[in-house]
Each structure stands twice: as structure tokens, then as C-alpha cells.
TIVO-2410 file (N, C-alpha, C; in nm, 3 decimals):
# residues 94
REC num residu      c1      c2      c3 atome chaine
REC   1      M   0.697   2.640  -1.340     N      A
REC   1      M   0.674   2.504  -1.294    CA      A
REC   1      M   0.795   2.459  -1.212     C      A
REC   2      S   0.772   2.404  -1.092     N      A
REC   2      S   0.880   2.363  -1.004    CA      A
REC   2      S   0.944   2.234  -1.054     C      A
REC   3      Q   1.059   2.205  -1.000     N      A
REC   3      Q   1.130   2.083  -1.038    CA      A
REC   3      Q   1.049   1.959  -1.000     C      A
REC   4      T   0.981   1.964  -0.886     N      A
REC   4      T   0.897   1.853  -0.844    CA      A
REC   4      T   0.782   1.832  -0.941     C      A
REC   5      D   0.720   1.941  -0.988     N      A
REC   5      D   0.612   1.931  -1.085    CA      A
REC   5      D   0.660   1.868  -1.215     C      A
REC   6      V   0.780   1.908  -1.257     N      A
REC   6      V   0.838   1.852  -1.380    CA      A
REC   6      V   0.862   1.703  -1.363     C      A
REC   7      K   0.919   1.664  -1.248     N      A
REC   7      K   0.944   1.522  -1.222    CA      A
REC   7      K   0.813   1.444  -1.218     C      A
REC   8      N   0.712   1.500  -1.153     N      A
REC   8      N   0.582   1.433  -1.145    CA      A
REC   8      N   0.519   1.417  -1.283     C      A
REC   9      S   0.529   1.520  -1.366     N      A
REC   9      S   0.474   1.513  -1.501    CA      A
REC   9      S   0.545   1.406  -1.583     C      A
REC  10      K   0.677   1.399  -1.571     N      A
REC  10      K   0.753   1.297  -1.642    CA      A
REC  10      K   0.716   1.158  -1.592     C      A
REC  11      L   0.702   1.145  -1.464     N      A
REC  11      L   0.664   1.015  -1.407    CA      A
REC  11      L   0.527   0.971  -1.459     C      A
REC  12      I   0.432   1.063  -1.462     N      A
REC  12      I   0.298   1.030  -1.511    CA      A
REC  12      I   0.303   0.989  -1.658     C      A
REC  13      R   0.382   1.061  -1.739     N      A
REC  13      R   0.396   1.024  -1.880    CA      A
REC  13      R   0.458   0.886  -1.895     C      A
REC  14      D   0.561   0.858  -1.815     N      A
REC  14      D   0.627   0.727  -1.821    CA      A
REC  14      D   0.533   0.615  -1.780     C      A
REC  15      V   0.455   0.638  -1.677     N      A
REC  15      V   0.360   0.537  -1.631    CA      A
REC  15      V   0.252   0.514  -1.738     C      A
REC  16      D   0.202   0.622  -1.796     N      A
REC  16      D   0.103   0.608  -1.904    CA      A
REC  16      D   0.160   0.529  -2.021     C      A
REC  17      E   0.286   0.557  -2.055     N      A
REC  17      E   0.351   0.485  -2.165    CA      A
REC  17      E   0.364   0.336  -2.132     C      A
REC  18      L   0.403   0.307  -2.009     N      A
REC  18      L   0.415   0.168  -1.965    CA      A
REC  18      L   0.280   0.097  -1.971     C      A
REC  19      L   0.176   0.163  -1.922     N      A
REC  19      L   0.042   0.102  -1.926    CA      A
REC  19      L  -0.004   0.077  -2.068     C      A
REC  20      T   0.023   0.171  -2.158     N      A
REC  20      T  -0.014   0.153  -2.298    CA      A
REC  20      T   0.059   0.032  -2.357     C      A
REC  21      E   0.187   0.021  -2.327     N      A
REC  21      E   0.267  -0.092  -2.376    CA      A
REC  21      E   0.213  -0.225  -2.321     C      A
REC  22      L   0.181  -0.227  -2.193     N      A
REC  22      L   0.131  -0.351  -2.133    CA      A
REC  22      L  -0.005  -0.390  -2.189     C      A
REC  23      E  -0.091  -0.292  -2.213     N      A
REC  23      E  -0.223  -0.321  -2.269    CA      A
REC  23      E  -0.214  -0.374  -2.411     C      A
REC  24      A  -0.110  -0.336  -2.484     N      A
REC  24      A  -0.094  -0.381  -2.623    CA      A
REC  24      A  -0.047  -0.527  -2.630     C      A
REC  25      R   0.010  -0.576  -2.525     N      A
REC  25      R   0.061  -0.714  -2.524    CA      A
REC  25      R  -0.047  -0.810  -2.477     C      A
REC  26      E  -0.045  -0.928  -2.538     N      A
REC  26      E  -0.141  -1.031  -2.495    CA      A
REC  26      E  -0.089  -1.108  -2.375     C      A
REC  27      T   0.040  -1.135  -2.375     N      A
REC  27      T   0.099  -1.208  -2.262    CA      A
REC  27      T   0.234  -1.146  -2.228     C      A
REC  28      L   0.280  -1.176  -2.108     N      A
REC  28      L   0.410  -1.130  -2.062    CA      A
REC  28      L   0.497  -1.251  -2.033     C      A
REC  29      S   0.626  -1.238  -2.061     N      A
REC  29      S   0.718  -1.347  -2.028    CA      A
REC  29      S   0.736  -1.351  -1.876     C      A
REC  30      K   0.796  -1.459  -1.832     N      A
REC  30      K   0.822  -1.474  -1.688    CA      A
REC  30      K   0.914  -1.362  -1.639     C      A
REC  31      D   1.017  -1.330  -1.719     N      A
REC  31      D   1.109  -1.222  -1.681    CA      A
REC  31      D   1.038  -1.087  -1.675     C      A
REC  32      E   0.948  -1.060  -1.769     N      A
REC  32      E   0.874  -0.934  -1.769    CA      A
REC  32      E   0.782  -0.925  -1.648     C      A
REC  33      T   0.717  -1.035  -1.615     N      A
REC  33      T   0.629  -1.039  -1.499    CA      A
REC  33      T   0.710  -1.015  -1.371     C      A
REC  34      L   0.826  -1.077  -1.362     N      A
REC  34      L   0.913  -1.059  -1.246    CA      A
REC  34      L   0.961  -0.914  -1.237     C      A
REC  35      A   0.999  -0.856  -1.349     N      A
REC  35      A   1.046  -0.716  -1.350    CA      A
REC  35      A   0.934  -0.622  -1.308     C      A
REC  36      L   0.811  -0.647  -1.352     N      A
REC  36      L   0.698  -0.563  -1.312    CA      A
REC  36      L   0.669  -0.578  -1.164     C      A
REC  37      A   0.681  -0.699  -1.111     N      A
REC  37      A   0.659  -0.721  -0.968    CA      A
REC  37      A   0.764  -0.644  -0.887     C      A
REC  38      K   0.888  -0.647  -0.931     N      A
REC  38      K   0.994  -0.571  -0.862    CA      A
REC  38      K   0.966  -0.422  -0.869     C      A
REC  39      L   0.925  -0.375  -0.986     N      A
REC  39      L   0.893  -0.234  -1.003    CA      A
REC  39      L   0.780  -0.193  -0.909     C      A
REC  40      E   0.679  -0.276  -0.899     N      A
REC  40      E   0.567  -0.247  -0.810    CA      A
REC  40      E   0.616  -0.234  -0.665     C      A
REC  41      L   0.704  -0.324  -0.622     N      A
REC  41      L   0.756  -0.318  -0.485    CA      A
REC  41      L   0.837  -0.190  -0.462     C      A
REC  42      V   0.917  -0.151  -0.561     N      A
REC  42      V   0.998  -0.030  -0.546    CA      A
REC  42      V   0.908   0.092  -0.536     C      A
REC  43      V   0.810   0.101  -0.625     N      A
REC  43      V   0.720   0.217  -0.625    CA      A
REC  43      V   0.642   0.221  -0.494     C      A
REC  44      E   0.590   0.107  -0.452     N      A
REC  44      E   0.512   0.103  -0.329    CA      A
REC  44      E   0.597   0.143  -0.209     C      A
REC  45      S   0.720   0.093  -0.203     N      A
REC  45      S   0.806   0.128  -0.090    CA      A
REC  45      S   0.841   0.276  -0.090     C      A
REC  46      K   0.862   0.335  -0.209     N      A
REC  46      K   0.891   0.479  -0.217    CA      A
REC  46      K   0.771   0.560  -0.171     C      A
REC  47      L   0.651   0.518  -0.210     N      A
REC  47      L   0.531   0.590  -0.168    CA      A
REC  47      L   0.510   0.578  -0.017     C      A
REC  48      F   0.533   0.459   0.039     N      A
REC  48      F   0.521   0.441   0.183    CA      A
REC  48      F   0.624   0.527   0.256     C      A
REC  49      Q   0.746   0.531   0.203     N      A
REC  49      Q   0.851   0.611   0.264    CA      A
REC  49      Q   0.813   0.759   0.262     C      A
REC  50      Q   0.760   0.804   0.149     N      A
REC  50      Q   0.719   0.944   0.138    CA      A
REC  50      Q   0.607   0.975   0.236     C      A
REC  51      D   0.509   0.885   0.246     N      A
REC  51      D   0.399   0.905   0.342    CA      A
REC  51      D   0.452   0.907   0.485     C      A
REC  52      A   0.544   0.817   0.516     N      A
REC  52      A   0.597   0.807   0.651    CA      A
REC  52      A   0.675   0.932   0.689     C      A
REC  53      E   0.748   0.988   0.593     N      A
REC  53      E   0.826   1.108   0.622    CA      A
REC  53      E   0.736   1.231   0.632     C      A
REC  54      G   0.632   1.236   0.548     N      A
REC  54      G   0.545   1.352   0.545    CA      A
REC  54      G   0.456   1.365   0.666     C      A
REC  55      N   0.401   1.255   0.710     N      A
REC  55      N   0.309   1.255   0.824    CA      A
REC  55      N   0.318   1.119   0.893     C      A
REC  56      P   0.422   1.099   0.976     N      A
REC  56      P   0.446   0.966   1.033    CA      A
REC  56      P   0.332   0.911   1.117     C      A
REC  57      E   0.264   0.996   1.193     N      A
REC  57      E   0.156   0.945   1.278    CA      A
REC  57      E   0.040   0.893   1.194     C      A
REC  58      E   0.003   0.970   1.093     N      A
REC  58      E  -0.106   0.928   1.006    CA      A
REC  58      E  -0.068   0.801   0.930     C      A
REC  59      Y   0.058   0.794   0.888     N      A
REC  59      Y   0.107   0.677   0.816    CA      A
REC  59      Y   0.096   0.552   0.904     C      A
REC  60      L   0.141   0.563   1.028     N      A
REC  60      L   0.135   0.447   1.118    CA      A
REC  60      L  -0.008   0.405   1.147     C      A
REC  61      I  -0.096   0.501   1.167     N      A
REC  61      I  -0.237   0.470   1.191    CA      A
REC  61      I  -0.297   0.400   1.069     C      A
REC  62      E  -0.267   0.453   0.950     N      A
REC  62      E  -0.318   0.394   0.826    CA      A
REC  62      E  -0.270   0.250   0.810     C      A
REC  63      R  -0.141   0.228   0.833     N      A
REC  63      R  -0.085   0.092   0.820    CA      A
REC  63      R  -0.148  -0.002   0.923     C      A
REC  64      F  -0.166   0.047   1.047     N      A
REC  64      F  -0.227  -0.035   1.150    CA      A
REC  64      F  -0.370  -0.072   1.111     C      A
REC  65      Q  -0.447   0.026   1.063     N      A
REC  65      Q  -0.585   0.000   1.025    CA      A
REC  65      Q  -0.592  -0.098   0.909     C      A
REC  66      E  -0.500  -0.086   0.814     N      A
REC  66      E  -0.497  -0.179   0.701    CA      A
REC  66      E  -0.469  -0.321   0.748     C      A
REC  67      R  -0.372  -0.334   0.837     N      A
REC  67      R  -0.339  -0.468   0.888    CA      A
REC  67      R  -0.452  -0.524   0.973     C      A
REC  68      L  -0.516  -0.439   1.051     N      A
REC  68      L  -0.630  -0.481   1.131    CA      A
REC  68      L  -0.743  -0.529   1.042     C      A
REC  69      Y  -0.772  -0.455   0.936     N      A
REC  69      Y  -0.877  -0.495   0.842    CA      A
REC  69      Y  -0.845  -0.630   0.780     C      A
REC  70      N  -0.719  -0.649   0.737     N      A
REC  70      N  -0.680  -0.777   0.677    CA      A
REC  70      N  -0.691  -0.891   0.777     C      A
REC  71      F  -0.653  -0.864   0.902     N      A
REC  71      F  -0.664  -0.966   1.006    CA      A
REC  71      F  -0.810  -1.003   1.031     C      A
REC  72      E  -0.895  -0.902   1.042     N      A
REC  72      E  -1.038  -0.927   1.066    CA      A
REC  72      E  -1.102  -1.004   0.951     C      A
REC  73      R  -1.059  -0.974   0.830     N      A
REC  73      R  -1.114  -1.044   0.714    CA      A
REC  73      R  -1.066  -1.188   0.710     C      A
REC  74      E  -0.940  -1.210   0.748     N      A
REC  74      E  -0.883  -1.344   0.743    CA      A
REC  74      E  -0.927  -1.431   0.861     C      A
REC  75      Y  -0.945  -1.371   0.978     N      A
REC  75      Y  -0.981  -1.445   1.099    CA      A
REC  75      Y  -1.100  -1.378   1.168     C      A
REC  76      P  -1.219  -1.385   1.109     N      A
REC  76      P  -1.333  -1.312   1.166    CA      A
REC  76      P  -1.372  -1.356   1.307     C      A
REC  77      S  -1.371  -1.485   1.334     N      A
REC  77      S  -1.413  -1.530   1.467    CA      A
REC  77      S  -1.308  -1.494   1.572     C      A
REC  78      L  -1.182  -1.503   1.537     N      A
REC  78      L  -1.075  -1.469   1.630    CA      A
REC  78      L  -1.074  -1.319   1.659     C      A
REC  79      S  -1.094  -1.239   1.556     N      A
REC  79      S  -1.094  -1.094   1.578    CA      A
REC  79      S  -1.213  -1.051   1.663     C      A
REC  80      S  -1.325  -1.119   1.649     N      A
REC  80      S  -1.442  -1.090   1.732    CA      A
REC  80      S  -1.412  -1.123   1.878     C      A
REC  81      F  -1.347  -1.235   1.900     N      A
REC  81      F  -1.309  -1.278   2.035    CA      A
REC  81      F  -1.212  -1.177   2.097     C      A
REC  82      I  -1.112  -1.134   2.021     N      A
REC  82      I  -1.015  -1.036   2.069    CA      A
REC  82      I  -1.082  -0.903   2.101     C      A
REC  83      R  -1.178  -0.863   2.017     N      A
REC  83      R  -1.249  -0.737   2.039    CA      A
REC  83      R  -1.329  -0.743   2.170     C      A
REC  84      R  -1.393  -0.858   2.197     N      A
REC  84      R  -1.468  -0.872   2.322    CA      A
REC  84      R  -1.376  -0.864   2.443     C      A
REC  85      I  -1.260  -0.930   2.436     N      A
REC  85      I  -1.164  -0.925   2.546    CA      A
REC  85      I  -1.116  -0.782   2.567     C      A
REC  86      S  -1.085  -0.716   2.459     N      A
REC  86      S  -1.039  -0.576   2.466    CA      A
REC  86      S  -1.144  -0.487   2.529     C      A
REC  87      N  -1.269  -0.504   2.491     N      A
REC  87      N  -1.378  -0.424   2.548    CA      A
REC  87      N  -1.394  -0.453   2.697     C      A
REC  88      N  -1.386  -0.580   2.736     N      A
REC  88      N  -1.397  -0.616   2.877    CA      A
REC  88      N  -1.284  -0.556   2.959     C      A
REC  89      L  -1.161  -0.561   2.905     N      A
REC  89      L  -1.049  -0.501   2.976    CA      A
REC  89      L  -1.065  -0.349   2.988     C      A
REC  90      S  -1.114  -0.289   2.882     N      A
REC  90      S  -1.140  -0.144   2.885    CA      A
REC  90      S  -1.246  -0.110   2.988     C      A
REC  91      N  -1.350  -0.192   2.996     N      A
REC  91      N  -1.459  -0.167   3.091    CA      A
REC  91      N  -1.415  -0.175   3.236     C      A
REC  92      I  -1.314  -0.257   3.264     N      A
REC  92      I  -1.266  -0.266   3.403    CA      A
REC  92      I  -1.147  -0.173   3.429     C      A
REC  93      G  -1.116  -0.089   3.331     N      A
REC  93      G  -1.013   0.013   3.352    CA      A
REC  93      G  -0.873  -0.025   3.315     C      A
REC  94      I  -0.859  -0.130   3.241     N      A
REC  94      I  -0.723  -0.174   3.200    CA      A
REC  94      I  -0.697  -0.131   3.058     C      A
***
């Protein structure tokens, strides 16, 4: 088993242990909630960094598509208007 596999196995065990602990609690203190939010940001940023290093083009496309989806969901009429303008510009060769 490689060192990466060992690290991944340990990480999975730690995450499972954390989830079990959280499920056993009825409520979390403000400090615990804040600590979990920070942990989530750290983990997410590490995963994004790993994705960006592994396949930067795919990572950028994925992030762009995610932001585009969020924009379209938040501003449906505006995104429709922008799409029509984009199509018109494309049709005239711009």
C-alpha cells in the first residue's frame, strides 16, 4: 500500500469518526459551528487546489460552468438576454 493510500485511508477514517461524533450530538455550540465552517473551507480549498494542479483546464471549465449555472439560476431573465446578445454577435462573426 502506497503512502498516499495510507493517508487517504486515515483521512476517510477520521472523517467517518467526525461524522459519527456530529450525528451523536443534538446541537453544536457557536464555536463548534465556526470551527466546522473553517474546516469545510480548508478542505474545499485543498480539493480545488488539487484539481487545479492535476488538470487545470478541466478545473477552470468546471468552475466557469458552476458560476454560470449559479448566475443563470439567480438572474434568469438577465442570463437569457445575455445569451441572445452572445448568439447575435456569434451570428455576425464576432
